[in-house]
N, C-alpha and C positions, 0 to 999 in steps of 0.2 A: 917849276912844275906847279900846275894849278888843279886843285880839286874843287869841283863845283862850278858855278857860273851859269848853270842852266836853269836856275830858279826852281829846281825839282821837276821841270817839264821835260818829258821825253820828246824827242823830235817827232813831229807829226807830218802827215801827208800834206803837201802843198806849201809848207812853211818856207822852204828854201826857194821855191819858185816865186812866192810873194816877195821874199826879201831881195832877190836879185832884180825882179821887175821894178820894185820901188827904188832901188839904188840907181837904176838906169833912168827912171822917169822923174824922180824928185830926191836927189841925193842929200840935199841940205836937211831934210826932215830927220835924218839920223842923229843930228846934234841934240835933239830934244826928246826925252823919253816919252812924254805925254803925246807929243805930235806924232812920234813914230808909232806908238800903240794905236792911235786913232787912224792913222793912214793904213795900218795893217789890219784894222778891225778886230783888235784883241785888247786884253788888259795890259797894264803897264808891265807887270812881271813877265807876262807871256811875250811881250815885245822884246824885253831884255833877253829872254831865252832864245828867240829867233836870231837876235844879234850874235849870241854865243855860238849857236850851231853854224852860222855862216862862217865864223872864225875857226871853229873846231874842224870843219870839213875843208878848210883852206879855199873857200870860194871868194873870200874877201881878205884884204890886208888892211890893217889899221894904220893910218898915216900919223907920223909924229905931229904933235900939237901945232907947232909953228907952220908946218907945211899944210896941215889941215885948214888952218885959218886963212892962209894965203889962197888956197885953192877953193875954199868953201866946201871941202869934202872931208868927211870923217873916215870913210872907207873907199877903197878902190876895188873893183872886180879883178880877180886874178885871171890869167890867161885861160885856165881851166874853166872858170865860170863863163867866160865869153864863148868858149867852144860849146859848152853845154847849152847856153842860151840860144846859140845859133842852130844847133843840130838836135837837141833833145830838150826843147824849151819847157815841156811839162814834166820832165824827168820820169818818163815811162819806161825807159830801157833799164834792164837789170844791170847791164855793164856800168851805167852811170853810178849806181849805188855801190857796186864793188869798188869803184875808184874812190868814192867818198869815204867808204869804210877804210880803205888803205890810207887815205889822208888822215883820218881820225886816229888810227892806231900808231901813227908816227907824228903825233902832235902833242907832246907832253905839256906845252904851255897852256893848252885849252882843253885837253882831254887826257889828263894824266892817268886816270884809272883805266881808260881804254888802252893806252900805250902799255901800261904795266901788265894788264891781264894778257894781252895777245903776244907780248914779247918776252915776259919774264915769269908769269905765274906758273904755267906749265902743267896744271892738273886738268884732266878731262872730266872728272866728276867731282862735285863739291856741293856744299849748301851755302846759303847766304851768310850764316854766322861765321863760317870758316873764311869766306872771302873777305868779310869785314875785318876779321882779326888779322889776316895776312896783310891786308892793305894798311891797317893801323901800324903793324910792326914795321913795315917798309917805310912809312912816313916818319915814324919816330927815329929810324936810322938815318934818314936823309935830311930831315928838317930840324932846325934849332927850335922852332915852335910848330909842332905838328898840329894838324886840324883836329877838332874835337871829334869824339865818337859820333855825335849826332850828324856832323858834317859828312863824315865817312859813310855813315849808314844811308844818308840821302843820296850820296853819289853812287854808292853800290846799287841802291834800288833803281836809280835812273839808268845805270849801265845795264842791269839785268833786264829791265823793261824795254831797253833798246833792241835787244836781240832775241830774247827767249820766247819761244812759242810754247804755250801751255798744252800739256797732255793729261787728260783728254782735252781736245779743243773745245773752247767755249763758243756757243752760238750767240752772236751779237747782232744788234741792229746796226746795219751799215752806216746809218747816219750818226750813230753814237760810238762807233769804233775808232778809238784814238790810237790804235796800234802804230808802232814805228815802222816806216818802210824798210828799215834794216832787218826786220823779222822775216821778210820775204827771202833773204839770203840763206835762211835755214842753217844758221851757224850754231844755234843753241836750243835745246829743249828744256822744259821745266816740268818735271813729274809732280803734279799737284798733290798726289796722295802722300808722297814721301818728302816733298820739299826739296828734292835733289835736282840740281842743274847738270846738264851734260853738254860739253862742247863737241860738236859733230865734225869729225875729221873724216872725209871720204873723198873719193875721186870726183872731180867736177870738170865739166867741159867749159873752157874759156876760149874766146877768140885770142889770137896772138897779140893783138893790140894791148890787152890787159897785161900780158907778161912784159911787153916792151915798156909799159907805163911803170 
């Protein structure tokens, strides 16, 4: 199980689209962190974060080193990524994000906190400190060498920023709004006055294809 890997950057609008398109157009650039960052038009750490989110959402698979060298490919697109690229290339459909959410919360190798929260945590209302402590307790029980508290805190902050919509809502400049697309799924609220987070469980309308997935 892996905590971190996202370089503290929450997934942003357009990142996965950029990552997929670049892997199709120039796959070899993924071998070099600097070249990758330049090709994506971001900093090196942000480029690493985009790589992480591609893996966390199961849009790419990392090839074993020997095969990667033979093929000249560090990653391959998954079948899901190919379908999304063909039918929702700009990822504007809400159903696409539900599928990516489901992938993340079943991917402990790249999104351990996401997997733990949605499958094991079980509390509907909580604050950040409680979430950090519960995750630390879990890591200590599972790992011989548990991550540091700072690492856990960064991971929890990234997780909460992925989903939580602030109440009252902030008025932001659209050009400076780096909110995660997963916030549009309306899975979690953050009461700014009290610091409380709430997981929103309510009836939702889904197409049957999501249940089949």
